[in-house]
N, C-alpha and C positions, 0 to 999 in steps of 0.2 A: 504494500499499500504506499511505502513511502517512496518509490520510485515514480516519479513524475511522467506523463507521457509514456507509458511502459504497457505494452500489451503482452498477455500472457496466454500460451499454449500449454495446456496440462496435458499429459498423456498418463492414462490411469496406471496402477500398480498390476503386476502380475498375482500371482497365487501366494506371494510373500506372507509371512506371519503378519498380521495385522493389516493387511493388506485394504480390508472392507473398511475400516477406521479411515486410514488415509483418503480412499476414494470418498467416504463421506464428507470429509472436509474439502475436499476438492469440489465436491457438489454445491456445498454450502457458500464456498466463496465464488464460484461462477454464478450461482443464482444471486448473489448481492451484489455481483459486481459484472453484470452481463454487457456492457460496453468496453472493456479491457481485459476480458477472461473468458476462455472457451476451454470444454473439457472434452477428450475423446478417449474411450475404451480401447480402441486402435485406429490409427490413421491409416495403416495398410502401409506397405513398404515404398511403393511410389509418392504418396502424399507426403510420408515421412521425410523422404530423402529430398523430396522438392522444398520441403518446408526449412530445412537446414540452409539452405541456400539465402533465405531471408530474415534468419534470427542472430541477434548479437550473440546469444550466449545459452549452453545448456545448465541447470541447475538440479542437482538432485543426486543420484547414487547408480543411476542406469550404465549397463555395461555400453550404451550406444554413445556416450558422452567419451569413453574411449576408443572405440571401434570405429563408430563413423564420423563424428564430429570433427577429428583432425582434418579428414581428407576434404573437408568443406572450408576449411580455415576457421572453425567455430571455436570460440573458448569454452572449457568445461569447470564447473565448480562441482568438485565431487566432495558431495558430504558424507562423512563417517567412513567407516572403514569396511564397507560391503564388497569394494573392489580392490582391497589391499592385495600387496602381492602381483597385480597384474602389471603389464608393461604399459607404460604410460608415456603419451607424447609431450613436448614443453608446452601445449595448449591446455594442459589438464592443471586445476588447480587446487590441490586438496584442502578441504576446511573440518574444522569439529563441527558437530550438529547444534551449533548455537548461535545466536543472532548476529554476535559480535563478529564472530569469525565469518560467517556469511557474508556480512556488511563489508568486511575488510576483503573478501575473495572479490565481490563485487565491483568493488573500486578498484582492485586490482586489474579485471578483465578490461576496464574502460579505460585504463592508463595508457598513455601514448608508447612506455616502453614494452607494455603486453601486446599491444596493437602490432608493433613492429616484430614481435615475436611470432605472432600468427601468419604474418604475410610468409613467411619462410617454414614454417611446421611441417615437419613430415610424419606420417602416421607409421608408426612402429609396426602396423599390423598390414602393411602393403598400400599398393596404389590402385588397386581393385582390378588389376589386370593379369591375375595369376593363371587363367584359364588359358589367355591368348599366350603367355611365355610357357607353358606346360606344354602346348599344341606345339608352338614353334620348335621347342627342343624336340620333341618325340619326332617332327617332320625331317629333323636336321640329325637325327643320330640313327647310324646303321645299326640295323638289327640282324646283318649278315654272321653268320659262323657264331651265333650265340649258342652255348652248350646247354643243352637240357640237363636238369639235376640227374646225377644217376640213382636209380634204383637199386635197391641190394635187396634180396629176397632172405629172410631172416627166418623162413618157416623152418622150424624143426621136423624132422622125418624120424617117423618111431619103427 
């Protein structure tokens, strides 16, 4: 509410513990703030990825902030420890699940230093062209003279 001129797209929780409680909170917020917020149970892949082109940041604890957002040069505020131990791009800011830490992370996303980082961020999970690269390698690799694994008959004769 403190962010002026900010529109919010909520994507609801999956089947995580207490997800129903969070979804209820999202529904209440969007009901009270229909001009600045909307919620989706699921946006579908095409709509979701299209939305990533037009947003300032992702806030939450979804793996999407780590997997997809870096490819779109979108900052992610990763709240809490749900994604602990996973590879993270330089576009991901980890913060504690409290207002002060989240506020600081939001300010950092909008800082000029962080915006410079976003322009050159690399997704540690690849560039989205793995299938094409695999096909190219297979097309350009000779399969001639590949030996079959030998078979050894170890059956016992009585």
